[in-house]
C-alpha positions in Angstrom: 87.8 91.2 86.9 91.3 92.8 86.7 91.8 94.9 89.9 93.2 97.6 87.3 89.5 98.1 86.5 88.1 97.7 89.8 90.0 100.8 90.9 88.3 102.7 87.9 84.9 102.2 90.0 83.2 104.4 91.8 79.8 104.4 93.7 76.9 104.5 91.5 74.8 106.5 93.8 76.7 109.3 95.0 80.5 108.8 93.3 82.3 108.4 96.3 85.5 106.3 96.3 84.8 102.4 96.8 87.1 100.3 99.4 87.7 96.8 98.0 87.8 93.4 100.2 88.5 90.3 98.2 87.2 87.4 98.9 88.7 85.1 96.4 90.9 85.4 93.1 91.6 83.0 90.6 95.0 81.9 89.3 95.6 85.0 87.0 95.1 87.2 90.4 91.7 88.4 89.2 88.8 89.0 91.7 86.2 86.4 91.7 84.2 87.1 94.6 84.5 90.4 96.7 82.6 93.5 98.2 83.2 96.8 97.3 82.2 99.7 99.9 81.4 103.4 99.5 83.5 105.5 101.6 80.8 107.9 102.1 77.3 106.4 102.0 78.7 102.7 103.1 76.6 101.6 100.4 77.7 97.9 99.4 78.2 96.1 96.2 79.1 92.6 95.8 81.3 90.8 93.2 79.9 87.6 92.2 81.9 85.7 89.2 83.9 88.5 88.8 81.2 90.9 88.1 80.1 93.8 90.4 76.9 94.1 91.3 76.2 97.8 91.3 72.8 98.3 90.0 70.2 101.4 91.4 68.8 100.5 95.1 65.4 100.3 93.3 66.7 96.8 90.9 68.9 95.0 93.7 67.5 92.8 95.8 68.5 92.6 99.2 67.3 89.0 100.0 69.8 88.0 97.4 72.8 89.9 98.8 72.5 89.4 102.6 73.5 86.0 102.3 76.8 86.8 100.6 77.5 88.8 103.2 76.7 86.3 105.7 78.6 83.7 103.7 81.7 85.7 103.5 81.9 86.6 107.2 81.7 90.2 106.9 80.2 91.0 110.0 77.7 94.0 110.0 74.2 93.7 108.9 73.0 95.4 105.4 70.2 97.9 105.9 69.1 99.3 102.4 72.2 98.1 100.5 74.2 100.3 103.4 76.6 98.3 105.6 75.9 98.8 109.3 78.6 97.6 111.6 77.5 95.7 114.3 78.0 96.6 117.9 80.2 94.2 119.5 80.4 94.6 123.1 82.4 92.4 125.4 82.4 92.0 128.9 86.0 91.4 130.8 
């Protein structure tokens, strides 16, 4: 999917702006894998094979999407399709 197309998308839940994290691109610089995250409600929408998965919550399957976030090493935990940042505490 072309980046110019992705920039026209908004959150399907609250119509807020989305932040793009690119995981992989093809040789034409199109996004093949990535994550769109709503700046307002923190919902996450994966991009798989160049297609953003932006279905309403009731039609999504979290058990299928969580492994993508884990594989891509994006940290945090997805709960109700919202990205919850994991609290990282370090003792020095």
